[in-house]
C-alpha positions as CSV (number, residue, x, y, z in Angstrom):
1,M,0.0,0.0,0.0
2,R,2.8,2.5,0.9
3,S,4.4,2.0,-2.5
4,A,1.1,2.7,-4.3
5,H,0.4,5.8,-2.2
6,T,4.0,7.0,-2.8
7,G,3.6,6.6,-6.6
8,L,0.3,8.5,-6.5
9,A,1.9,11.3,-4.5
10,I,4.8,11.6,-6.9
11,L,2.4,11.8,-9.9
12,L,0.3,14.5,-8.2
13,G,3.4,16.5,-7.4
14,L,4.6,16.4,-11.0
15,L,1.2,17.5,-12.2
16,L,1.0,20.5,-9.8
17,L,4.5,21.5,-10.8
18,A,3.6,21.6,-14.5
19,L,0.5,23.7,-13.8
20,S,2.5,26.1,-11.7
21,C,5.1,26.6,-14.4
22,S,2.4,27.3,-17.0
23,E,0.6,30.0,-14.9
24,S,3.8,31.9,-14.1
25,S,5.3,32.2,-17.6
26,P,5.8,35.9,-18.5
27,P,3.5,37.5,-21.1
28,E,4.9,38.8,-24.5
29,E,6.5,42.2,-24.0
30,R,5.1,45.2,-26.1
31,A,6.6,48.7,-26.5
32,P,4.6,51.3,-24.7
33,S,2.5,53.6,-26.9
34,A,0.6,56.9,-26.4
35,E,-2.5,54.9,-25.7
36,T,-1.1,52.3,-23.4
37,A,1.4,54.6,-21.6
38,P,-0.2,58.1,-21.1
39,A,2.1,60.8,-19.9
40,P,2.0,61.6,-16.2
41,G,-1.0,63.7,-15.4
42,E,-2.9,62.9,-18.6
43,P,-6.1,60.9,-18.5
44,R,-6.2,57.4,-19.8
45,A,-8.3,56.5,-22.8
46,G,-11.9,56.7,-21.9
47,E,-11.4,58.7,-18.8
48,P,-13.0,62.2,-18.6
49,E,-10.5,65.2,-18.6
50,P,-10.2,66.9,-15.3
51,T,-12.1,70.2,-14.8
52,V,-10.1,73.2,-13.6
53,V,-12.2,75.6,-11.6
54,A,-10.7,79.1,-11.7
55,A,-10.6,81.0,-8.5
56,E,-13.2,83.7,-8.3
57,Q,-11.7,87.1,-8.9
58,P,-13.0,90.2,-7.1
59,A,-14.6,92.8,-9.4
60,P,-12.2,95.7,-10.1
61,T,-13.0,98.9,-8.3
62,P,-14.1,101.5,-10.8
63,D,-11.7,104.4,-11.2
64,P,-13.7,107.6,-10.7
65,A,-11.3,109.7,-12.9
66,A,-11.5,107.2,-15.7
67,Q,-15.3,107.3,-15.4
68,L,-15.2,111.1,-15.7
69,L,-13.1,111.0,-18.8
70,A,-15.2,108.3,-20.4
71,A,-18.4,110.2,-19.7
72,A,-16.9,113.4,-21.2
73,S,-15.7,111.7,-24.3
74,G,-19.0,109.9,-24.7
75,G,-21.1,113.0,-24.5
76,D,-22.7,112.1,-21.2
77,A,-23.2,115.5,-19.5
78,E,-25.3,114.0,-16.8
79,G,-22.7,111.4,-15.9
80,V,-20.1,114.2,-15.8
81,A,-22.2,116.3,-13.5
82,K,-22.8,113.3,-11.1
83,L,-19.2,112.4,-10.9
84,L,-18.2,116.0,-10.2
85,E,-20.7,116.2,-7.4
86,E,-19.2,113.0,-6.0
87,G,-15.9,114.8,-5.7
88,V,-13.9,113.7,-8.8
89,A,-11.3,116.2,-9.7
90,V,-12.4,118.3,-12.7
91,D,-8.9,118.3,-14.2
92,A,-8.2,114.6,-13.7
93,V,-6.0,113.2,-16.5
94,D,-5.5,109.9,-18.3
95,A,-2.2,108.3,-19.5
96,H,-2.1,110.8,-22.3
97,G,-2.5,113.7,-20.0
98,R,-5.9,114.6,-21.4
99,T,-8.6,116.1,-19.3
100,A,-12.4,115.8,-19.6
101,L,-12.5,119.3,-21.1
102,M,-10.2,118.2,-23.9
103,Y,-12.3,115.2,-24.7
104,A,-15.6,117.3,-24.6
105,A,-14.0,120.0,-26.8
106,E,-12.8,117.5,-29.3
107,Q,-16.2,115.8,-29.4
108,G,-18.0,119.1,-30.0
109,D,-20.0,118.7,-26.8
110,L,-20.8,122.3,-25.9
111,A,-23.0,121.4,-22.8
112,T,-20.3,119.4,-21.2
113,V,-17.7,122.0,-22.0
114,Q,-19.8,124.7,-20.3
115,L,-20.4,122.4,-17.3
116,L,-16.7,121.6,-16.9
117,L,-15.7,125.3,-17.2
118,A,-18.3,126.3,-14.7
119,K,-16.8,123.7,-12.3
120,G,-13.3,125.2,-12.7
121,A,-11.7,123.2,-15.5
122,N,-8.5,124.7,-16.8
123,P,-9.0,126.0,-20.4
124,N,-5.2,126.1,-20.9
125,A,-4.4,122.6,-19.6
126,R,-2.0,120.7,-21.9
127,D,-1.7,117.0,-22.6
128,V,1.6,115.1,-23.0
129,A,1.7,116.4,-26.6
130,T,1.2,120.0,-25.2
131,T,-2.2,120.2,-26.9
132,T,-4.8,122.5,-25.3
133,P,-8.6,122.2,-25.3
134,L,-8.8,125.2,-27.7
135,L,-6.5,123.4,-30.2
136,F,-8.7,120.3,-30.0
137,A,-11.8,122.4,-30.6
138,A,-10.2,124.4,-33.5
139,A,-9.0,121.2,-35.2
140,A,-12.5,119.7,-34.9
141,G,-14.1,122.8,-36.4
142,E,-16.2,123.8,-33.4
143,P,-16.7,127.6,-33.5
144,E,-19.1,127.8,-30.5
145,I,-16.8,125.8,-28.3
146,V,-13.9,128.0,-29.5
147,K,-15.9,131.1,-28.5
148,T,-16.7,129.6,-25.1
149,L,-13.1,128.6,-24.3
150,V,-11.8,132.0,-25.4
151,S,-14.3,133.7,-23.2
152,K,-13.0,131.7,-20.3
153,G,-9.4,132.7,-20.9
154,A,-8.1,130.1,-23.4
155,D,-4.9,131.3,-25.1
156,V,-5.6,131.8,-28.8
157,N,-1.9,131.6,-29.6
158,A,-1.0,128.6,-27.5
159,D,1.6,126.7,-29.6
160,S,1.7,122.9,-29.2
161,G,5.1,122.7,-30.8
162,K,3.5,121.5,-34.0
163,W,1.0,124.4,-34.6
164,T,-1.4,126.9,-33.1
165,P,-5.2,126.8,-33.1
166,L,-5.2,129.1,-36.1
167,M,-2.9,126.8,-38.1
168,A,-5.0,123.7,-37.2
169,A,-8.3,125.4,-38.2
170,S,-6.7,126.7,-41.4
171,W,-5.2,123.4,-42.4
172,D,-8.7,121.7,-42.2
173,G,-10.6,124.7,-43.8
174,H,-12.7,125.6,-40.8
175,A,-13.5,129.1,-41.9
176,E,-15.9,130.0,-39.0
177,V,-13.3,128.9,-36.4
178,V,-10.6,130.9,-38.3
179,D,-12.9,134.0,-38.2
180,V,-13.4,133.6,-34.4
181,L,-9.7,133.2,-33.7
182,L,-8.7,136.2,-35.8
183,A,-11.4,138.3,-34.1
184,N,-9.8,137.4,-30.8
185,G,-6.2,138.2,-31.6
186,A,-4.8,135.0,-33.2
187,N,-1.3,135.7,-34.7
188,V,-1.6,135.3,-38.4
189,Q,2.2,135.5,-38.8
190,A,3.0,132.5,-36.5
191,V,4.8,129.6,-38.1
192,D,5.2,125.9,-37.3
193,K,8.5,124.0,-37.0
194,H,8.8,123.9,-40.8
195,G,8.4,127.6,-41.1
196,A,4.9,127.4,-42.6
197,D,2.2,129.8,-41.5
198,A,-1.6,129.3,-41.5
199,L,-1.9,130.9,-45.0
200,L,0.6,128.4,-46.6
201,R,-1.2,125.5,-45.0
202,A,-4.7,126.7,-46.1
203,A,-3.4,127.4,-49.6
204,G,-1.8,124.0,-50.1
205,N,-5.1,122.3,-49.1
206,G,-7.2,124.6,-51.3
207,H,-9.3,126.3,-48.6
208,A,-10.1,129.5,-50.6
209,E,-12.4,131.0,-48.0
210,V,-9.8,130.6,-45.3
211,V,-7.2,132.1,-47.6
212,H,-9.3,135.2,-48.1
213,L,-9.8,135.6,-44.4
214,L,-6.1,135.3,-43.6
215,L,-5.1,137.7,-46.4
216,K,-7.7,140.2,-45.1
217,A,-6.2,139.8,-41.6
218,G,-2.7,140.6,-42.8
219,A,-1.2,137.4,-43.9
220,K,1.6,137.9,-46.5
221,A,0.9,136.4,-49.9
222,T,4.6,136.0,-50.4
223,T,5.0,133.7,-47.4
224,N,7.2,130.6,-47.7
225,D,8.5,127.8,-45.5
226,K,12.1,126.8,-44.6
227,D,12.5,125.1,-48.0
228,G,11.4,128.2,-49.8
229,V,8.0,126.7,-50.8
230,T,5.6,129.6,-51.2
231,A,1.8,129.5,-50.8
232,L,1.5,130.0,-54.5
233,I,3.8,127.1,-55.3
234,A,1.8,124.9,-52.9
235,A,-1.5,126.0,-54.4
236,S,-0.2,125.5,-58.0
237,L,1.2,122.0,-57.2
238,N,-2.1,120.9,-55.9
239,G,-4.3,122.4,-58.5
240,H,-6.1,125.1,-56.5
241,E,-6.9,127.7,-59.1
242,E,-9.1,130.0,-57.0
243,V,-6.5,130.1,-54.3
244,A,-3.8,130.9,-56.8
245,K,-5.9,133.8,-58.2
246,A,-6.4,135.2,-54.7
247,L,-2.7,135.0,-53.9
248,L,-1.7,136.6,-57.2
249,A,-4.2,139.4,-56.6
250,S,-2.6,140.0,-53.2
251,G,1.0,140.3,-54.5
252,A,2.3,136.7,-54.6
253,N,5.5,136.4,-56.7
254,V,4.7,134.4,-59.8
255,N,8.4,133.5,-60.3
256,A,9.3,132.7,-56.7
257,R,11.7,129.8,-56.4
258,S,12.0,127.2,-53.7
259,A,15.4,125.9,-52.5
260,Q,15.4,123.2,-55.2
261,G,14.3,125.7,-57.9
262,W,10.6,124.9,-58.0
263,T,8.4,127.7,-59.3
264,P,4.6,127.8,-59.4
265,L,4.7,127.1,-63.2
266,I,7.0,124.1,-62.9
267,A,4.8,122.8,-60.0
268,A,1.6,123.2,-62.0
269,A,3.1,121.6,-65.1
270,Q,4.5,118.6,-63.2
271,R,1.0,117.8,-61.9
272,G,-0.8,118.6,-65.2
273,H,-2.9,121.5,-64.0
274,V,-3.4,123.1,-67.4
275,E,-5.7,125.9,-66.2
276,I,-3.2,127.1,-63.6
277,V,-0.3,126.9,-66.2
278,S,-2.3,129.2,-68.4
279,L,-3.1,131.5,-65.5
280,L,0.6,131.7,-64.5
281,L,1.7,132.3,-68.1
282,D,-0.9,135.1,-68.4
283,R,0.8,136.7,-65.3
284,K,4.2,136.6,-67.0
285,A,5.7,133.4,-65.4
286,D,9.1,132.6,-66.8
287,I,8.3,129.8,-69.2
288,D,11.9,128.3,-69.5
289,V,13.1,128.7,-66.0
290,Q,15.0,125.7,-64.8
291,R,15.1,123.8,-61.5
292,E,18.3,123.0,-59.7
293,D,18.5,119.7,-61.8
294,G,18.0,121.7,-65.0
295,S,14.4,120.7,-65.6
296,T,11.9,123.1,-67.1
297,A,8.2,123.2,-67.0
298,L,8.1,121.5,-70.4
299,M,10.3,118.7,-69.2
300,A,8.2,118.3,-66.0
301,A,5.0,118.0,-68.0
302,A,6.7,115.6,-70.5
303,E,7.9,113.4,-67.7
304,D,4.4,112.7,-66.5
305,D,2.8,112.6,-69.9
306,H,0.7,115.7,-69.6
307,D,0.4,116.2,-73.3
308,D,-2.1,119.0,-73.0
309,V,0.2,121.0,-70.8
310,V,3.1,120.3,-73.2
311,A,1.1,121.5,-76.1
312,L,0.1,124.7,-74.3
313,L,3.7,125.4,-73.2
314,L,5.0,124.9,-76.8
315,E,2.2,127.2,-78.1
316,R,3.2,129.9,-75.6
317,G,6.9,129.7,-76.6
318,A,8.6,127.1,-74.5
319,D,12.0,126.0,-75.9
320,P,12.0,122.2,-76.5
321,G,15.8,122.3,-77.2
322,I,16.8,123.1,-73.6
323,T,18.6,120.2,-71.8
324,N,18.8,119.4,-68.1
325,K,21.9,118.5,-66.2
326,H,21.9,115.0,-67.7
327,G,21.8,116.4,-71.2
328,E,18.2,115.4,-71.7
329,T,15.6,117.3,-73.7
330,A,11.8,117.1,-73.1
331,L,11.5,114.7,-76.1
332,F,14.3,112.5,-74.8
333,I,12.5,112.3,-71.4
334,A,9.1,111.5,-73.0
335,E,10.7,108.7,-75.1
336,G,12.4,107.3,-72.0
337,W,9.1,106.9,-70.3
338,D,7.3,105.8,-73.6
339,H,4.8,108.5,-73.3
340,Q,3.5,108.3,-76.9
341,D,0.9,111.1,-76.7
342,T,3.5,113.6,-75.5
343,I,6.1,112.3,-78.0
344,D,3.6,113.0,-80.8
345,V,3.0,116.5,-79.6
346,L,6.7,117.3,-79.3
347,E,7.5,115.7,-82.7
348,R,4.8,117.6,-84.5
349,A,6.1,120.8,-82.9
350,A,9.6,120.0,-84.1
351,Q,8.4,119.3,-87.6
352,K,6.4,122.6,-87.6
353,A,9.5,124.5,-86.5
354,E,11.6,122.9,-89.2
355,K,9.1,123.9,-91.9
356,T,9.0,127.4,-90.6
357,K,12.8,127.6,-90.6
358,N,13.0,126.4,-94.2
């Protein structure tokens, strides 16, 4: 019996050993992947992403000064009045140094301007660019606000370093504002950093009504900037015939030259303003005068293919044989730019001159 039991025990032991070895065999190794090995902190596939709850932030405390400036720039006179009653400083400024009065003046809000002045706002305050409330109002073309500010002591000749209220109003053609400023002592002779006065700026932009007002107030028709550009040159260059007539009637020099030799005639010819070219020739403009580079009005017109101006100049006696400092004639210049209409005009004139000679 012992031998039988012993044999059975050995057999069972072998069977258990085999089963044990089978269960403990290692699985097949696989390289980790994005799906099987998420990065630390990342959710595994199928898991919901974690929700981050932001900490509740306290509401910012409104800045009373900023509220005042916003109300003034937005035309909210009632809001301005309420904030002033609550003790907000009437001349509080923003990062640009601007006051509520400046914003109201720029926006054309007369009611708010009057309110702020009544509460003691400074009519001569300056922002970081040294601009005053009056300059803002003048540039915006607000005559009633200009009158109100001047009545409260605003300096009509305050210079921002760029220009005065009169220059700003003249530049933009605000004739009513110009009239108010002149009536209150604005200096018509003041010039900006480029040496240009209000008349030159108005003339260059074609504001004939303003030009007449300035001339009547004593502005000089012969005015010029640091580069020698006159009001007549500026008006001629930009095609403002009425302004050119007003300047000529007031004594502007038809043959004035800039530092580079530009004259009113050359300027008008360069831009193709045939009516102004005719006007200037009628006033005895020198037809063959040359710029510093040797160019004449005929060359200037030929360069930009203004064949009607070229024809007029030739008809009035311009010399097509003159050369510039590079030895170029008007015809050579026109051919270089392939301006066929102008080439035709010049060639016909040359043929006509040849026939007359023979």
